[in-house]
C-alpha positions in Angstrom: -131.7 20.4 39.9 -128.7 21.8 38.1 -129.2 23.4 34.8 -126.4 24.2 32.4 -122.7 23.7 33.2 -121.6 22.8 36.7 -118.0 23.9 37.4 -115.8 22.2 39.9 -116.1 19.5 42.5 -118.9 20.3 45.1 -116.9 20.7 48.3 -114.8 23.4 49.8 -111.4 24.1 48.2 -109.6 22.7 51.3 -111.4 19.4 50.9 -111.3 18.9 47.2 -107.8 17.5 46.9 -108.3 15.1 49.8 -111.6 13.8 48.4 -110.0 13.2 45.0 -107.1 11.3 46.6 -109.6 9.2 48.4 -111.6 8.5 45.3 -108.4 7.5 43.4 -107.5 5.2 46.3 -110.9 3.6 45.8 -110.4 3.5 42.0 -107.2 1.5 42.4 -108.7 -0.8 45.0 -111.7 -1.4 42.7 -109.6 -2.1 39.6 -107.6 -4.6 41.6 -110.7 -6.3 42.8 -112.1 -6.5 39.3 -108.8 -7.9 38.1 -109.0 -10.7 40.8 -112.6 -11.5 39.8 -111.6 -11.9 36.2 -108.4 -13.8 37.1 -110.3 -16.3 39.3 -113.3 -16.7 37.0 -113.8 -20.2 35.5 -113.5 -18.6 32.1 -113.0 -14.8 31.6 -115.9 -13.5 29.4 -114.4 -11.6 26.4 -117.0 -8.8 26.9 -116.0 -8.4 30.6 -112.3 -8.3 29.7 -112.9 -5.8 26.9 -114.9 -3.5 29.2 -112.2 -3.7 31.9 -109.4 -3.0 29.4 -111.5 0.0 28.2 -111.6 1.4 31.8 -107.9 1.1 32.1 -107.2 2.5 28.6 -109.4 5.4 29.3 -107.7 6.2 32.6 -104.4 6.2 30.7 -105.8 8.4 28.0 -107.1 11.0 30.4 -103.8 11.1 32.3 -102.0 11.8 29.0 -104.5 14.6 28.2 -103.9 16.2 31.6 -100.1 15.9 31.4 -99.8 16.6 27.6 -97.9 13.3 27.1 -98.3 10.8 24.2 -100.7 8.0 25.0 -99.2 4.5 24.8 -102.6 2.7 25.0 -105.8 3.2 23.0 -109.1 3.9 24.7 -110.4 0.5 23.7 -107.3 -1.7 23.9 -107.4 -5.3 23.0 -105.1 -6.7 25.6 -104.7 -9.8 27.8 -105.7 -9.9 31.5 -101.9 -9.8 32.3 -101.6 -6.6 30.3 -104.5 -5.2 32.3 -102.6 -5.9 35.5 -99.7 -3.8 34.1 -102.0 -1.0 33.2 -103.5 -1.0 36.7 -99.9 -0.5 38.1 -99.1 2.2 35.5 -102.3 4.2 36.0 -102.0 3.9 39.8 -98.4 5.2 39.7 -99.3 8.0 37.3 -102.4 9.3 39.1 -100.9 8.7 42.5 -98.0 11.0 41.6 -100.3 13.5 40.0 -102.5 13.8 43.0 -99.6 13.7 45.5 -98.0 16.7 43.9 -101.2 18.6 42.9 -102.2 22.0 44.2 -105.6 23.6 44.0 -104.2 25.8 41.2 -103.3 22.6 39.3 -106.8 21.2 39.7 -108.4 24.4 38.3 -106.1 24.4 35.2 -108.0 24.0 31.9 -106.9 21.3 29.6 -107.5 21.5 25.9 -107.9 18.2 24.1 -109.4 16.4 21.2 -111.7 13.5 22.0 -111.7 10.1 20.2 -114.4 11.4 17.8 -112.1 14.3 16.7 -114.0 17.0 18.6 -112.0 19.7 20.5 -112.9 20.4 24.1 -111.5 22.0 27.2 -112.1 20.9 30.8 -110.8 21.6 34.2 -108.4 19.0 35.7 -110.7 18.4 38.7 -113.6 17.8 36.4 -111.5 15.3 34.3 -110.4 13.5 37.4 -113.9 13.2 38.7 -115.0 12.0 35.3 -112.4 9.3 35.3 -113.6 8.0 38.6 -117.3 8.0 37.6 -116.5 6.4 34.2 -114.7 3.6 35.8 -117.6 3.0 38.3 -120.1 2.8 35.4 -118.1 0.3 33.4 -117.1 -1.8 36.5 -120.8 -2.3 37.0 -121.1 -3.6 33.5 -118.2 -6.0 34.1 -119.9 -7.3 37.2 -123.2 -7.7 35.3 -121.4 -9.6 32.6 -119.7 -11.9 35.1 -123.1 -12.6 36.8 -124.7 -13.4 33.5 -122.0 -16.0 33.0 -122.7 -17.5 36.4 -119.6 -16.0 38.0 -119.4 -14.0 41.3 -117.8 -10.6 40.9 -116.0 -8.9 43.8 -118.0 -6.0 45.2 -116.4 -2.6 44.3 -118.9 -0.3 46.0 -117.4 2.8 47.5 -119.1 2.1 50.9 -117.6 -1.4 50.9 -114.1 0.2 50.4 -114.8 2.8 53.2 -116.0 0.3 55.8 -113.9 -2.6 54.7 -117.0 -4.9 54.3 -119.1 -5.6 51.3 -122.5 -4.0 50.9 -125.6 -6.2 51.4 -126.7 -8.0 48.2 -129.8 -9.7 47.2 -129.8 -13.5 47.0 -129.0 -14.8 43.5 -132.0 -15.5 41.4 -133.6 -18.8 42.3 -132.2 -18.8 45.9 -134.3 -18.0 48.9 -133.0 -16.0 51.9 -132.2 -19.3 53.6 -130.1 -20.4 50.6 -132.6 -23.1 49.6 -133.2 -23.4 45.9 -136.7 -22.4 44.6 -138.8 -25.3 43.4 -141.1 -24.3 40.6 
């Protein structure tokens, strides 16, 4: 168990950049799958759209912290599904360019920033990039749960599904047996 502060991404320096690039390819793939799930839903739950917009707004905000640019979108934007599609494209372009041109020195650079509560912090770029990936995974799970609670079927966004090109196994929906026959109570 780790105690205290853990610094850096746990892999060799020669692998760090490639792993981050792969995680960001998964991030974009996942965001597009969530977008499609929301777009094809019978009715897009407001909570799911709000969480998805938060994922994208937060990605944008962290990018601006890394680059020192002015954010154009708040961390909790109230936007349409169409605006989310535009944010996916913007974030993908921005992080793609950042990672394509990054060096190990760039990843170890410390960024000074103020969080949304007004507290000052400093973090390494590689730690920020990993946080963005994990933050999105967490909230995409919440979006999927919200869709399921509304009777919708979310697209799987598991990393392993991305890697192997096939969805991970899932349990049968509540009330359905393995042979897809409804339960009779």
